[in-house]
VMD Tcl script that builds the backbone (N, CA, C; Angstrom):
set m [mol new atoms 213]
animate dup $m
set s [atomselect $m all]
$s set {name element resname resid chain x y z} {
  {N N MET 1 A 29.674 59.060 60.555}
  {CA C MET 1 A 29.456 60.008 61.642}
  {C C MET 1 A 28.121 60.588 61.499}
  {N N ILE 2 A 27.558 60.803 62.558}
  {CA C ILE 2 A 26.089 61.243 62.628}
  {C C ILE 2 A 25.907 62.581 62.018}
  {N N ILE 3 A 26.798 63.526 62.199}
  {CA C ILE 3 A 26.654 64.883 61.753}
  {C C ILE 3 A 26.686 64.977 60.322}
  {N N GLY 4 A 27.587 64.173 59.619}
  {CA C GLY 4 A 27.657 64.180 58.188}
  {C C GLY 4 A 26.400 63.569 57.586}
  {N N THR 5 A 25.858 62.521 58.245}
  {CA C THR 5 A 24.651 61.984 57.793}
  {C C THR 5 A 23.473 62.871 57.864}
  {N N ILE 6 A 23.343 63.587 58.934}
  {CA C ILE 6 A 22.249 64.510 59.131}
  {C C ILE 6 A 22.356 65.646 58.136}
  {N N VAL 7 A 23.518 66.136 57.879}
  {CA C VAL 7 A 23.678 67.277 56.884}
  {C C VAL 7 A 23.311 66.827 55.488}
  {N N ASP 8 A 23.698 65.625 55.181}
  {CA C ASP 8 A 23.333 65.058 53.761}
  {C C ASP 8 A 21.805 64.987 53.627}
  {N N LEU 9 A 21.071 64.848 54.723}
  {CA C LEU 9 A 19.603 64.744 54.646}
  {C C LEU 9 A 18.911 66.128 54.611}
  {N N ILE 10 A 19.668 67.121 54.812}
  {CA C ILE 10 A 19.012 68.566 54.806}
  {C C ILE 10 A 19.236 69.012 53.346}
  {N N GLY 11 A 18.250 69.658 52.802}
  {CA C GLY 11 A 18.300 70.105 51.469}
  {C C GLY 11 A 19.189 71.448 51.364}
  {N N THR 12 A 19.751 71.641 50.245}
  {CA C THR 12 A 20.595 72.830 49.999}
  {C C THR 12 A 19.874 74.127 50.254}
  {N N ARG 13 A 18.669 74.214 49.788}
  {CA C ARG 13 A 17.925 75.449 50.039}
  {C C ARG 13 A 17.676 75.763 51.511}
  {N N MET 14 A 17.448 74.701 52.301}
  {CA C MET 14 A 17.246 74.912 53.736}
  {C C MET 14 A 18.565 75.384 54.332}
  {N N LEU 15 A 19.689 74.800 53.943}
  {CA C LEU 15 A 21.018 75.315 54.541}
  {C C LEU 15 A 21.209 76.672 54.161}
  {N N ILE 16 A 20.906 77.131 52.921}
  {CA C ILE 16 A 21.126 78.515 52.607}
  {C C ILE 16 A 20.216 79.459 53.387}
  {N N GLU 17 A 19.005 79.155 53.643}
  {CA C GLU 17 A 17.991 79.876 54.395}
  {C C GLU 17 A 18.394 79.960 55.828}
  {N N LEU 18 A 19.027 78.944 56.328}
  {CA C LEU 18 A 19.449 78.894 57.761}
  {C C LEU 18 A 20.800 79.321 58.019}
  {N N ALA 19 A 21.608 79.768 56.974}
  {CA C ALA 19 A 22.961 80.014 57.025}
  {C C ALA 19 A 23.399 80.856 58.145}
  {N N ASP 20 A 22.681 82.008 58.415}
  {CA C ASP 20 A 22.999 82.876 59.516}
  {C C ASP 20 A 22.887 82.185 60.940}
  {N N GLU 21 A 21.881 81.434 61.053}
  {CA C GLU 21 A 21.585 80.784 62.295}
  {C C GLU 21 A 22.527 79.653 62.621}
  {N N ILE 22 A 23.074 78.875 61.611}
  {CA C ILE 22 A 23.859 77.678 61.815}
  {C C ILE 22 A 25.311 77.889 61.582}
  {N N SER 23 A 25.677 79.020 60.974}
  {CA C SER 23 A 27.104 79.165 60.583}
  {C C SER 23 A 27.994 79.104 61.791}
  {N N TYR 24 A 27.714 79.625 62.904}
  {CA C TYR 24 A 28.633 79.575 64.049}
  {C C TYR 24 A 28.866 78.156 64.447}
  {N N ILE 25 A 27.743 77.439 64.595}
  {CA C ILE 25 A 27.775 76.037 65.135}
  {C C ILE 25 A 28.688 75.217 64.152}
  {N N VAL 26 A 28.400 75.323 62.816}
  {CA C VAL 26 A 29.110 74.516 61.826}
  {C C VAL 26 A 30.685 74.955 61.953}
  {N N ALA 27 A 30.892 76.177 61.952}
  {CA C ALA 27 A 32.353 76.667 62.115}
  {C C ALA 27 A 33.087 76.077 63.380}
  {N N GLU 28 A 32.312 75.991 64.483}
  {CA C GLU 28 A 32.833 75.420 65.667}
  {C C GLU 28 A 33.193 73.943 65.463}
  {N N LEU 29 A 32.189 73.176 64.774}
  {CA C LEU 29 A 32.475 71.748 64.546}
  {C C LEU 29 A 33.673 71.554 63.706}
  {N N PHE 30 A 33.775 72.303 62.659}
  {CA C PHE 30 A 34.945 72.187 61.796}
  {C C PHE 30 A 36.218 72.539 62.548}
  {N N SER 31 A 36.175 73.633 63.291}
  {CA C SER 31 A 37.500 74.052 64.096}
  {C C SER 31 A 37.779 72.913 65.033}
  {N N LYS 32 A 36.859 72.369 65.811}
  {CA C LYS 32 A 37.224 71.290 66.736}
  {C C LYS 32 A 37.734 70.024 65.991}
  {N N SER 33 A 37.225 69.688 64.850}
  {CA C SER 33 A 37.558 68.659 64.110}
  {C C SER 33 A 39.032 68.823 63.645}
  {N N LEU 34 A 39.358 69.998 63.112}
  {CA C LEU 34 A 40.701 70.310 62.624}
  {C C LEU 34 A 41.729 70.360 63.748}
  {N N SER 35 A 41.364 70.915 64.932}
  {CA C SER 35 A 42.333 71.033 66.011}
  {C C SER 35 A 42.599 69.676 66.641}
  {N N SER 36 A 41.589 68.778 66.679}
  {CA C SER 36 A 41.831 67.495 67.233}
  {C C SER 36 A 42.547 66.552 66.288}
  {N N GLY 37 A 42.483 66.825 65.029}
  {CA C GLY 37 A 43.058 66.007 63.932}
  {C C GLY 37 A 42.174 64.834 63.585}
  {N N ASP 38 A 40.953 64.863 64.141}
  {CA C ASP 38 A 39.917 63.834 63.879}
  {C C ASP 38 A 38.960 64.235 62.785}
  {N N ILE 39 A 39.146 63.745 61.572}
  {CA C ILE 39 A 38.282 64.092 60.430}
  {C C ILE 39 A 37.295 62.904 60.236}
  {N N PRO 40 A 35.929 63.256 60.216}
  {CA C PRO 40 A 35.041 62.170 60.140}
  {C C PRO 40 A 35.151 61.441 58.796}
  {N N GLN 41 A 34.866 60.213 58.840}
  {CA C GLN 41 A 35.019 59.299 57.613}
  {C C GLN 41 A 34.151 59.963 56.445}
  {N N ASP 42 A 33.028 60.497 56.736}
  {CA C ASP 42 A 32.132 61.065 55.655}
  {C C ASP 42 A 32.957 62.167 54.996}
  {N N GLY 43 A 33.794 62.926 55.716}
  {CA C GLY 43 A 34.478 64.078 55.182}
  {C C GLY 43 A 35.672 63.609 54.284}
  {N N ARG 44 A 35.999 62.352 54.339}
  {CA C ARG 44 A 37.139 61.879 53.637}
  {C C ARG 44 A 36.723 61.292 52.240}
  {N N LEU 45 A 35.433 61.130 52.028}
  {CA C LEU 45 A 34.914 60.593 50.790}
  {C C LEU 45 A 34.691 61.582 49.736}
  {N N ALA 46 A 35.022 61.266 48.579}
  {CA C ALA 46 A 34.831 62.165 47.396}
  {C C ALA 46 A 34.686 61.266 46.112}
  {N N ASN 47 A 33.989 61.831 45.101}
  {CA C ASN 47 A 34.035 61.282 43.800}
  {C C ASN 47 A 34.973 62.084 43.001}
  {N N ILE 48 A 36.066 61.503 42.525}
  {CA C ILE 48 A 37.114 62.240 41.784}
  {C C ILE 48 A 36.965 62.003 40.332}
  {N N THR 49 A 36.797 63.044 39.572}
  {CA C THR 49 A 36.681 63.004 38.086}
  {C C THR 49 A 37.841 63.616 37.408}
  {N N PRO 50 A 38.492 63.000 36.461}
  {CA C PRO 50 A 39.558 63.675 35.766}
  {C C PRO 50 A 39.013 64.593 34.718}
  {N N ILE 51 A 39.436 65.886 34.644}
  {CA C ILE 51 A 39.052 66.886 33.747}
  {C C ILE 51 A 40.147 67.192 32.811}
  {N N PHE 52 A 39.981 67.093 31.554}
  {CA C PHE 52 A 41.018 67.297 30.503}
  {C C PHE 52 A 41.368 68.789 30.498}
  {N N LYS 53 A 42.670 69.036 30.467}
  {CA C LYS 53 A 43.235 70.450 30.450}
  {C C LYS 53 A 43.496 70.775 28.961}
  {N N LYS 54 A 44.659 70.266 28.496}
  {CA C LYS 54 A 45.004 70.567 27.036}
  {C C LYS 54 A 46.204 69.551 26.759}
  {N N GLY 55 A 46.426 69.523 25.425}
  {CA C GLY 55 A 47.465 68.587 24.946}
  {C C GLY 55 A 46.865 67.240 24.548}
  {N N LYS 56 A 47.743 66.167 24.585}
  {CA C LYS 56 A 47.306 64.852 24.150}
  {C C LYS 56 A 46.431 64.229 25.287}
  {N N LYS 57 A 45.289 63.703 24.785}
  {CA C LYS 57 A 44.434 63.066 25.744}
  {C C LYS 57 A 44.897 61.751 26.216}
  {N N THR 58 A 45.949 61.208 25.611}
  {CA C THR 58 A 46.557 59.941 26.049}
  {C C THR 58 A 47.546 60.170 27.199}
  {N N ASN 59 A 47.942 61.454 27.440}
  {CA C ASN 59 A 48.883 61.661 28.565}
  {C C ASN 59 A 48.073 62.006 29.755}
  {N N THR 60 A 48.246 61.259 30.851}
  {CA C THR 60 A 47.489 61.502 32.102}
  {C C THR 60 A 47.889 62.709 32.845}
  {N N ALA 61 A 49.069 63.351 32.540}
  {CA C ALA 61 A 49.474 64.610 33.064}
  {C C ALA 61 A 48.659 65.756 32.636}
  {N N ASN 62 A 47.877 65.546 31.514}
  {CA C ASN 62 A 47.034 66.571 30.925}
  {C C ASN 62 A 45.621 66.618 31.514}
  {N N TYR 63 A 45.394 65.944 32.578}
  {CA C TYR 63 A 44.107 65.951 33.292}
  {C C TYR 63 A 44.326 66.484 34.749}
  {N N ARG 64 A 43.299 67.086 35.252}
  {CA C ARG 64 A 43.400 67.615 36.646}
  {C C ARG 64 A 42.255 66.892 37.356}
  {N N PRO 65 A 42.429 66.520 38.611}
  {CA C PRO 65 A 41.425 65.845 39.403}
  {C C PRO 65 A 40.394 66.892 40.000}
  {N N VAL 66 A 39.185 66.578 39.816}
  {CA C VAL 66 A 38.059 67.409 40.454}
  {C C VAL 66 A 37.277 66.497 41.383}
  {N N SER 67 A 37.174 66.891 42.574}
  {CA C SER 67 A 36.408 66.056 43.519}
  {C C SER 67 A 35.096 66.730 43.898}
  {N N LEU 68 A 34.028 65.916 44.016}
  {CA C LEU 68 A 32.747 66.336 44.459}
  {C C LEU 68 A 32.550 65.670 45.890}
  {N N THR 69 A 32.419 66.651 46.868}
  {CA C THR 69 A 32.184 66.110 48.262}
  {C C THR 69 A 30.802 66.407 48.684}
  {N N VAL 70 A 30.468 65.929 49.849}
  {CA C VAL 70 A 29.157 66.229 50.416}
  {C C VAL 70 A 28.931 67.681 50.708}
  {N N ILE 71 A 27.738 68.163 50.748}
  {CA C ILE 71 A 27.440 69.645 50.946}
  {C C ILE 71 A 28.106 70.008 52.161}
}
mol reanalyze $m
mol bondsrecalc $m
mol representation Tube
mol addrep $m
């Protein structure tokens, strides 16, 4: 999706500095996406890393998944 690609090219600092100006537009985009049930493919991608909680490290139930998504 074009919007996800554009957002990935914008630096985090710039997004923070422009937050007041773009927050309404971004909220509208997310709202329309959720109400239509159409989630962009870029929004479905994540890198999932298992983080150990406690107990035996050989038991997979002792890990929790943490996902890193796009900004």
